[in-house]
C-alpha positions as CSV (number, residue, x, y, z in Angstrom):
1,M,0.1,0.1,0.0
2,N,1.4,3.1,-1.1
3,R,2.1,5.7,1.6
4,K,-0.3,8.3,0.7
5,L,-3.2,6.1,0.7
6,I,-1.9,4.8,4.1
7,S,-2.0,8.1,5.4
8,L,-5.8,8.8,4.4
9,L,-7.0,5.5,5.6
10,L,-4.9,6.5,9.2
11,A,-6.8,9.6,9.0
12,L,-10.0,7.6,9.0
13,L,-9.0,5.8,11.7
14,L,-8.1,8.1,14.0
15,A,-11.3,10.2,13.7
16,L,-12.6,8.1,16.4
17,S,-16.0,9.1,18.3
18,A,-18.0,7.9,21.5
19,T,-21.2,6.2,20.6
20,G,-23.7,9.3,19.9
21,L,-27.4,8.0,21.1
22,T,-30.4,10.2,21.3
23,G,-30.5,12.5,24.3
24,C,-28.2,15.0,24.3
25,S,-26.0,15.9,21.3
26,E,-22.1,16.3,21.4
27,K,-20.6,19.3,21.0
28,P,-16.8,18.8,19.7
29,A,-14.0,21.2,21.4
30,E,-12.6,24.1,19.4
31,G,-10.8,23.3,16.4
32,D,-12.6,19.5,16.4
33,A,-14.7,18.4,13.5
34,A,-18.1,18.4,14.4
35,P,-19.5,14.6,14.6
36,A,-23.3,14.0,13.7
37,N,-25.6,13.2,16.6
38,T,-26.1,9.6,15.4
39,A,-26.8,6.5,16.6
40,Q,-23.2,5.7,15.9
41,P,-19.9,7.1,16.3
42,D,-19.0,9.4,13.6
43,V,-15.6,8.5,11.8
44,T,-15.4,11.3,9.0
45,P,-11.7,13.1,8.7
46,A,-11.4,16.2,10.6
47,G,-10.4,18.7,7.3
48,E,-8.1,18.8,4.9
49,I,-4.9,16.4,5.1
50,D,-1.7,18.7,4.3
51,E,0.7,16.0,3.2
52,D,4.1,16.1,1.3
53,E,4.7,14.5,-1.9
54,D,5.5,11.2,-0.1
55,G,2.4,11.5,1.7
56,Y,4.0,12.3,5.3
57,L,2.0,14.8,7.1
58,A,4.1,16.9,9.1
59,D,3.8,18.2,12.6
60,D,4.5,21.7,11.5
61,L,6.7,22.3,15.2
62,P,9.7,24.6,14.4
63,E,13.2,23.8,15.2
64,K,14.4,23.7,18.7
65,D,17.4,22.5,21.1
66,F,16.6,21.4,24.3
67,G,20.0,20.7,25.2
68,G,19.8,16.9,26.3
69,A,16.6,17.4,28.6
70,E,14.7,14.3,29.6
71,F,10.8,13.2,28.7
72,N,10.5,10.6,31.1
73,I,7.5,8.6,31.0
74,L,5.8,6.3,33.7
75,T,3.9,3.4,32.8
76,T,2.7,0.1,34.2
77,T,4.0,-3.6,33.8
78,W,0.0,-4.2,33.0
79,Y,-0.1,-6.1,29.5
80,N,3.1,-5.2,28.9
81,A,2.1,-1.5,28.1
82,K,5.6,-0.7,27.9
83,N,5.5,-2.4,24.3
84,Y,3.1,-0.1,23.2
85,I,5.0,3.1,23.7
86,F,8.7,2.5,23.7
87,A,11.3,0.2,22.6
88,E,14.6,0.1,24.0
89,E,16.8,-1.2,20.9
90,M,16.7,-2.5,17.2
91,N,15.6,-6.3,17.6
92,G,14.3,-7.3,13.9
93,E,10.7,-7.0,15.0
94,V,8.9,-4.4,12.4
95,V,6.6,-2.5,15.0
96,N,9.7,-2.6,18.0
97,D,12.1,-1.4,15.3
98,A,9.6,1.5,13.9
99,L,8.8,2.6,17.7
100,F,13.3,2.7,18.3
101,N,13.5,4.6,14.8
102,Q,10.7,7.2,16.2
103,R,12.5,7.7,19.3
104,S,15.7,8.2,17.4
105,K,14.7,10.7,15.0
106,V,12.6,12.8,17.6
107,S,15.6,12.5,20.1
108,D,18.1,13.6,17.5
109,R,15.7,16.5,16.1
110,F,15.2,18.1,19.4
111,N,18.1,17.2,21.3
112,V,15.7,15.4,24.2
113,E,16.4,12.0,25.6
114,V,12.8,9.8,25.8
115,T,13.1,7.3,28.5
116,C,10.1,4.5,30.1
117,T,9.7,3.5,33.2
118,A,7.8,0.1,33.8
119,N,8.3,-1.4,37.2
120,D,4.9,-1.6,39.1
121,G,1.3,-2.6,38.5
122,N,-1.3,-0.5,38.0
123,D,-2.7,0.5,41.5
124,A,1.1,1.3,42.3
125,V,1.5,3.5,39.1
126,A,-1.7,5.6,39.7
127,A,-1.0,6.0,43.3
128,N,2.8,7.1,42.0
129,A,1.1,9.6,39.9
130,H,-1.1,11.4,42.6
131,N,2.2,11.2,45.1
132,L,4.3,13.1,42.6
133,V,2.0,15.8,42.2
134,I,1.7,16.3,45.7
135,S,5.2,16.5,46.4
136,G,5.8,18.3,43.4
137,D,8.1,16.0,41.8
138,D,8.9,16.7,38.0
139,T,10.6,13.3,37.4
140,Y,8.0,12.2,34.8
141,A,6.3,14.0,32.3
142,I,3.3,11.8,31.4
143,V,1.8,8.6,33.0
144,Y,0.4,5.7,30.8
145,N,-1.5,3.5,32.8
146,H,-4.9,1.3,33.1
147,D,-7.9,3.4,31.5
148,N,-10.1,3.6,34.4
149,M,-7.4,4.5,36.7
150,T,-5.8,7.2,34.3
151,M,-9.0,8.3,34.4
152,N,-9.4,8.9,38.1
153,N,-6.2,10.6,38.4
154,G,-7.7,13.1,35.9
155,L,-10.4,13.6,38.3
156,K,-8.1,14.0,41.3
157,G,-6.4,16.7,39.8
158,D,-3.3,15.0,39.1
159,F,-3.4,16.0,35.1
160,C,-2.7,19.1,33.1
161,N,-5.5,20.1,30.9
162,L,-3.9,19.2,27.2
163,R,-6.6,21.6,25.6
164,S,-4.4,24.8,27.5
165,F,-1.3,23.4,25.9
166,E,-1.0,26.2,23.1
167,I,1.8,24.3,21.1
168,L,-0.3,21.2,20.6
169,D,-2.7,21.0,17.2
170,F,-5.7,19.5,18.0
171,S,-6.5,19.8,14.3
172,K,-3.9,17.3,13.5
173,P,-5.6,13.8,13.2
174,W,-3.5,12.4,15.9
175,W,-5.6,14.7,18.1
176,Q,-9.1,13.5,16.7
177,G,-11.1,10.6,18.2
178,T,-10.4,9.7,21.9
179,S,-9.2,13.4,22.6
180,Q,-12.2,14.6,21.0
181,V,-14.4,12.2,23.1
182,F,-12.6,12.6,26.6
183,T,-12.8,16.6,26.2
184,I,-16.0,17.5,28.7
185,Q,-16.2,20.9,29.3
186,D,-13.4,22.2,26.7
187,K,-11.1,20.2,28.9
188,L,-8.7,17.2,28.4
189,F,-7.1,15.5,31.3
190,A,-6.5,12.0,30.2
191,T,-6.3,10.5,26.4
192,A,-5.5,8.1,24.2
193,N,-3.6,8.8,20.7
194,P,-1.0,7.3,18.8
195,M,1.8,8.0,21.4
196,A,1.0,4.3,21.9
197,M,0.0,1.2,19.8
198,S,-2.5,0.2,22.6
199,G,-5.6,1.2,20.8
200,I,-5.3,-1.1,17.8
201,Y,-4.4,-4.2,19.8
202,M,-7.3,-3.6,22.1
203,N,-10.0,-3.2,19.8
204,C,-12.7,-5.9,19.5
205,T,-13.2,-8.0,16.3
206,V,-15.3,-10.7,15.2
207,S,-13.5,-13.9,14.1
208,F,-14.6,-17.0,12.4
209,N,-13.4,-20.3,11.8
210,K,-13.2,-20.6,7.8
211,K,-13.0,-24.4,7.9
212,L,-16.3,-24.7,10.3
213,M,-18.0,-22.1,8.3
214,S,-17.2,-24.7,4.9
215,D,-18.1,-27.9,6.7
216,L,-21.4,-26.3,7.4
217,Q,-21.8,-25.1,4.3
218,L,-22.3,-21.6,5.5
219,E,-21.1,-18.6,2.9
220,A,-18.6,-16.0,4.7
221,P,-20.2,-13.0,4.9
222,Y,-17.7,-10.7,3.2
223,E,-19.9,-9.7,0.5
224,K,-22.6,-8.5,2.8
225,V,-20.4,-6.4,4.9
226,R,-19.1,-4.8,1.6
227,N,-22.6,-4.1,0.8
228,G,-23.6,-2.4,4.1
229,E,-25.7,-5.7,4.8
230,W,-24.2,-7.5,7.6
231,Y,-26.5,-7.6,10.3
232,L,-27.0,-9.3,13.9
233,D,-29.9,-11.6,12.9
234,D,-27.5,-12.8,10.1
235,M,-24.4,-13.8,12.6
236,I,-27.1,-15.1,15.2
237,G,-28.3,-17.6,12.3
238,M,-25.2,-18.5,11.4
239,I,-24.1,-18.8,15.1
240,Q,-27.3,-21.3,16.4
241,L,-25.9,-23.8,13.2
242,G,-22.2,-23.8,15.4
243,M,-23.2,-26.0,18.0
244,R,-21.5,-29.8,18.3
245,D,-21.5,-32.1,21.1
246,L,-17.9,-33.2,20.7
247,D,-17.6,-35.7,23.9
248,G,-21.1,-36.9,22.9
249,N,-22.2,-36.7,26.3
250,G,-25.5,-35.1,25.6
251,K,-24.9,-31.8,27.6
252,Y,-22.9,-28.9,26.0
253,D,-19.7,-28.0,28.4
254,A,-15.8,-26.7,27.6
255,K,-15.1,-29.8,26.0
256,D,-17.6,-29.2,23.1
257,Q,-17.7,-26.7,19.6
258,W,-19.7,-23.2,20.5
259,G,-21.4,-21.1,17.9
260,F,-20.0,-18.1,19.6
261,L,-17.3,-17.4,22.0
262,T,-16.1,-14.3,23.9
263,A,-16.0,-12.6,27.6
264,S,-18.3,-10.2,29.7
265,Y,-15.7,-7.5,28.5
266,G,-16.8,-8.4,24.7
267,W,-20.4,-8.2,25.7
268,L,-19.9,-4.5,26.9
269,Q,-18.2,-3.4,23.5
270,F,-20.7,-5.5,21.3
271,Q,-23.6,-3.3,23.0
272,S,-22.1,-0.3,22.0
273,D,-21.4,-1.4,18.8
274,M,-24.9,-2.0,18.2
275,G,-25.6,1.6,19.1
276,A,-26.9,0.6,22.9
277,G,-24.2,2.8,24.7
278,C,-25.2,4.6,27.7
279,M,-23.2,8.0,27.8
280,E,-22.5,11.3,25.7
281,K,-22.0,14.9,25.9
282,D,-24.8,17.7,25.9
283,D,-24.1,21.2,24.0
284,A,-22.1,22.3,27.0
285,G,-20.0,19.5,26.9
286,N,-21.2,18.0,30.1
287,V,-21.5,14.3,30.4
288,C,-25.2,12.9,30.5
289,F,-27.2,9.3,29.9
290,T,-28.5,8.7,26.5
291,G,-31.8,8.0,27.8
292,N,-32.1,5.1,25.0
293,I,-33.5,2.4,27.5
294,D,-35.7,1.0,24.5
295,K,-32.7,0.2,22.4
296,M,-31.1,-1.3,25.2
297,V,-33.9,-3.6,25.8
298,S,-33.9,-4.5,21.9
299,V,-30.4,-5.5,22.0
300,M,-30.4,-7.5,25.2
301,E,-33.5,-9.4,23.5
302,K,-31.0,-10.5,20.8
303,F,-28.1,-11.0,23.0
304,D,-30.1,-13.2,25.5
305,S,-31.4,-15.3,22.2
306,L,-27.5,-16.4,21.9
307,D,-27.2,-17.7,25.3
308,E,-27.3,-21.3,24.6
309,Y,-24.8,-20.9,22.3
310,T,-22.0,-18.9,23.7
311,Q,-19.3,-19.6,26.2
312,T,-18.5,-16.4,28.0
313,S,-15.5,-16.1,29.8
314,S,-15.5,-14.0,32.8
315,G,-11.8,-12.9,32.3
316,T,-10.2,-11.3,29.0
317,D,-9.0,-14.3,27.5
318,Y,-12.1,-14.6,25.1
319,N,-12.2,-18.4,25.3
320,I,-9.2,-18.0,22.8
321,Q,-7.9,-21.1,23.6
322,M,-11.1,-22.9,22.6
323,F,-11.0,-21.0,19.3
324,A,-7.4,-22.0,18.8
325,E,-8.0,-25.6,18.6
326,G,-10.8,-25.1,16.4
327,R,-14.0,-25.0,18.8
328,G,-15.7,-22.0,17.9
329,L,-17.4,-21.0,14.6
330,F,-17.1,-17.2,16.3
331,M,-15.4,-15.3,18.5
332,F,-15.7,-11.6,19.7
333,S,-12.4,-10.5,21.1
334,E,-9.5,-7.7,21.1
335,N,-6.9,-7.7,18.5
336,R,-4.3,-8.5,20.8
337,N,-5.7,-12.4,21.3
338,L,-5.2,-12.8,17.7
339,Y,-2.1,-11.5,17.5
340,E,-0.7,-13.6,20.2
341,S,-2.6,-17.0,20.2
342,M,-3.1,-17.6,16.8
343,R,-0.4,-16.6,14.4
344,D,1.0,-19.9,15.2
345,T,-1.9,-22.4,15.2
346,D,-3.2,-24.2,12.0
347,V,-6.7,-22.8,12.4
348,S,-7.3,-20.4,9.1
349,F,-9.9,-17.9,10.4
350,G,-11.3,-14.5,8.8
351,V,-12.1,-11.4,10.4
352,L,-15.3,-9.2,10.3
353,P,-16.8,-6.1,11.8
354,A,-19.3,-6.2,14.2
355,P,-22.7,-6.6,12.3
356,K,-25.1,-3.7,12.5
357,F,-28.1,-4.4,14.7
358,D,-30.6,-3.6,12.1
359,E,-31.3,-1.9,8.5
360,T,-31.9,1.1,10.7
361,Q,-28.1,1.2,11.9
362,K,-26.4,3.4,9.2
363,D,-22.5,2.5,9.8
364,Y,-20.6,-0.8,11.4
365,A,-18.8,0.5,14.3
366,S,-15.9,-1.0,16.1
367,A,-15.6,-0.6,20.3
368,G,-12.4,-1.6,21.7
369,Y,-10.1,-0.5,25.0
370,D,-6.8,1.4,25.1
371,I,-4.4,2.2,27.7
372,Y,-4.9,6.6,28.2
373,W,-2.2,8.9,29.6
374,G,-1.7,12.4,30.9
375,V,0.7,14.9,31.7
376,L,1.7,15.5,35.3
377,L,0.5,18.7,37.0
378,S,3.7,18.9,38.9
379,S,5.5,18.8,35.4
380,A,3.7,21.8,34.2
381,A,6.4,23.9,33.9
382,H,8.1,22.0,31.2
383,E,5.0,22.4,29.2
384,E,6.9,23.3,26.0
385,L,9.6,20.3,26.3
386,I,6.3,18.4,26.9
387,S,4.4,19.5,23.8
388,Y,7.2,19.1,21.3
389,C,7.6,15.6,22.5
390,L,3.8,14.6,22.5
391,E,3.3,16.1,19.1
392,S,6.7,15.1,17.3
393,I,6.0,11.2,18.6
394,S,2.3,11.4,17.9
395,C,3.2,12.5,14.3
396,E,5.8,10.2,13.8
397,N,4.0,7.4,15.2
398,Y,0.9,7.8,13.0
399,N,2.7,8.3,9.9
400,N,5.3,5.4,10.5
401,V,4.7,2.9,13.4
402,I,0.7,2.9,13.1
403,P,0.7,1.9,9.2
404,A,3.6,-1.1,10.7
405,V,1.2,-2.4,12.9
406,W,-1.7,-2.6,10.8
407,E,-0.1,-3.9,7.5
408,A,2.8,-6.1,9.1
409,V,1.0,-7.5,12.2
410,L,-2.7,-7.2,11.7
411,G,-2.6,-7.1,8.1
412,S,0.1,-9.6,6.7
413,K,0.6,-11.5,9.6
414,L,-3.0,-12.3,10.9
415,A,-5.1,-12.6,7.5
416,D,-5.3,-15.6,5.8
417,A,-6.7,-13.5,2.6
418,P,-7.2,-10.5,0.8
419,E,-10.7,-10.8,1.7
420,D,-9.5,-10.4,5.4
421,T,-7.3,-7.6,5.1
422,E,-10.0,-5.9,3.4
423,M,-12.0,-6.2,6.5
424,F,-9.4,-5.1,8.8
425,R,-9.6,-1.7,7.0
426,I,-13.2,-1.4,7.2
427,I,-12.7,-2.3,10.7
428,R,-10.1,0.5,11.7
429,D,-11.9,3.1,9.9
430,V,-14.7,2.8,12.5
431,Q,-12.6,2.3,15.7
432,Y,-13.6,4.3,18.6
433,V,-13.8,4.1,22.5
434,D,-16.9,3.9,24.4
435,L,-17.3,6.8,27.0
436,G,-19.5,4.9,29.2
437,Y,-16.9,2.4,29.7
438,A,-14.1,5.0,30.0
439,L,-16.0,6.6,33.0
440,S,-17.6,3.5,34.4
441,Q,-15.1,3.7,37.6
442,S,-15.8,7.3,37.8
443,I,-19.8,7.6,38.0
444,A,-21.8,5.5,40.5
445,G,-23.9,2.9,39.1
446,L,-22.3,3.6,35.3
447,S,-20.5,0.0,35.4
448,S,-23.6,-1.9,36.2
449,I,-25.2,-0.3,33.0
450,V,-22.1,-0.9,31.2
451,F,-21.7,-4.5,31.9
452,L,-25.5,-4.7,31.1
453,K,-25.3,-8.5,29.5
454,T,-23.4,-9.4,33.0
455,N,-25.9,-8.2,35.1
456,T,-29.4,-8.8,33.9
457,T,-31.5,-9.8,31.3
458,A,-33.5,-8.5,28.4
459,G,-37.1,-8.4,30.7
460,Q,-35.3,-6.9,33.6
461,T,-33.2,-4.4,31.8
462,A,-35.5,-1.5,32.2
463,S,-36.2,-2.1,35.7
464,F,-32.8,-2.6,36.4
465,I,-31.4,0.8,34.7
466,Q,-34.3,2.7,36.5
467,K,-33.3,1.4,39.8
468,I,-29.7,2.9,39.1
469,M,-31.0,6.2,37.6
470,K,-30.6,8.1,41.0
471,S,-26.9,7.1,41.9
472,L,-26.2,7.5,38.1
473,N,-27.9,11.1,37.9
474,K,-25.9,11.9,41.2
475,G,-22.6,10.7,40.2
476,T,-22.9,12.3,36.6
477,D,-23.7,15.5,38.4
478,R,-21.0,15.1,40.5
479,L,-18.7,14.4,37.7
480,N,-19.8,17.3,35.8
481,K,-19.2,19.4,38.8
482,S,-15.5,18.2,39.3
483,Y,-14.4,19.1,35.6
484,A,-16.2,22.4,36.4
485,E,-13.8,23.0,39.5
486,L,-10.6,21.7,38.2
487,G,-8.2,23.6,36.5
488,G,-8.5,24.6,33.1
């Protein structure tokens, strides 16, 4: 794929948006493209892309010599987070070497030393971030940690408002998407962007076993996807045909073949992809409940119909081992599971976007996870250095590292056929982070609605949500008040 086409596709990828459902419309921060108030995330690129003749989108930073100053990143050992953001040395692996080259280029260009420390788990890193701010310690510029914990650090006042950093150019595509979604009341304390590769690996994708599909005389739905006609009912019909009692004991268990494999963490993203997310922002930039209970009930009815055909893990393995052993027709999981567990198996698998809920859903959607970061308030005096590093690293990753991930890792290494590479391109253009999940540990009661499939059934959904609304409204008001009180 030529570089210019890659850049155009990346602009689409990075124009992510939170779920926008009926209730209150979303107002982007100044300088961002305004998303339509539809039932699915808007993923149109923001503005014209001013590339050079080689397809490189520059950061437009003036030259600067920082005299060897340090830009230190503090991260967690969780999910090997360091590997998504930093490479110590060249090792011949495509993504690692692209990250190393990025750091070398930025270091040489501005005479800075970029370092990354990962010695502790999530809780310790979150506590360290807060303590660094309390003590005024400016050793680290940014903290890259567990998603919900990073959001909570921001609410404690541990991070700077990135929207106040004059050097950062939020019209650039590497600041679209999550940075727009997480901007509340024109303030951005924590975000996820091409500073790291985690969002690509942690996005959730539908996978299917090609041999099982063929054995069942089913047609892989590539053409339906291309035509915008891949719907949840289509997938349910195929899932129902995927059951096999392999051990012949007359009941289905973990030793048998299942139509659908996922995890509780998969259901919440699947729910959002169907247009049943629960939080958005109003015209003033405040967070609010979507009020889309009828849609949530409809989605839950479909999900409940899948119970007898589904193996759901309670953790985050998504039953990947069963899929790797050829005992699952469909799986809905994070891309990292495919990369880590499927490359060396003999199972031929394909990938698809999550289906649309029905004919009224305009676009496909692909919700997922990420690891967020924020700039420590104790390092605010180094705003110029930090801004140069954030902007230039994001730019380099956008232009050079992300293409390496998609083309080398998720394209060539994972996909068995051109159709699958095409599906990945469709998926990456509609990726987003669900706002409800991002705030699920910051608003009382919200986590219960985000994990709706885990906590209730379709018949009880409306009453379940109604019981939570009082605490949800109080928690939402408290969060909006906290943002209003935090420095801007």
